[in-house]
Phi, psi and omega in degrees: 000146178242147176226146178292162184296169186281318185273309177211137187296332183276331185262348184229143179234127184233115183239126178281142178258163176254094184296331182292342179287340180259358183281152178293324175246141180294162180302319181298316180294316178301315181295316180297315179296321180292318177296322176298318179297317180297315181296315180297316180294322179294319178297320179291317186289323187257009175273166181284111178218172176289155186294333179295318179284325188295332177298317177295322180292323176294321177296317177299318178295317178298319177296323178296317178295317179298319179292325176299315178298317178301312181298318180293318178298319184287333191244357180229168177252029180302320182258026182097176180294127178250335179234124184200164167240130179236130178239119179233171177295345182258332186198167171238131183235139170235128177233123185260006178156174186301313188260019180244151184286157173277145172248115185244131175237120178285136182302316179297340181272359184276130176264318183205154175228129174254123182255121173245171183303328184236019182196160169238130174246112184260126176252125180272170180301330179270016178068013170288141178244137177238133183254121177254105182282124180259006178296332183275353177286127189290318188249142177298324178298321178293322176299317180293325177298317179297311182297319179296317179297320178294318177299318179297318179294327179295320178291326179287321188253356173074030173262158185281138176236126173241150181231140176282147176288146186282000000 
């Protein structure tokens, strides 16, 4: 899904990513395994056992609930966009999830951008390279919006843009 930018729709581009597409296990499998863990932990915690063991079972149940919340946060937009690429006149940002850091590249610091069908490779003036993976962008139209916005910024700010042949 795509949403227009926060400050002004014309100057900012905000594209939601699909984090479950890059996961080793799909969201459905993660959810099923986590729910199985929650049910199993609940059966252990709330069955009749001695009090010494039940403390460990309650801890196990609490960890299962915490992991369920983590899986839901990482893979859904229930609590807002958690994974996105944002392109504004000042910077490009990639955020891969709730508990992962943002990667920010300031537009004035960009020396060159290489555009391939499924990625952007940004080279900064200090030769640091940042890779923006576009495999997680859901729609082809959104990928083209990102690439178009980067091309427009290149003409405005004078950095080099190269493109891979399709």
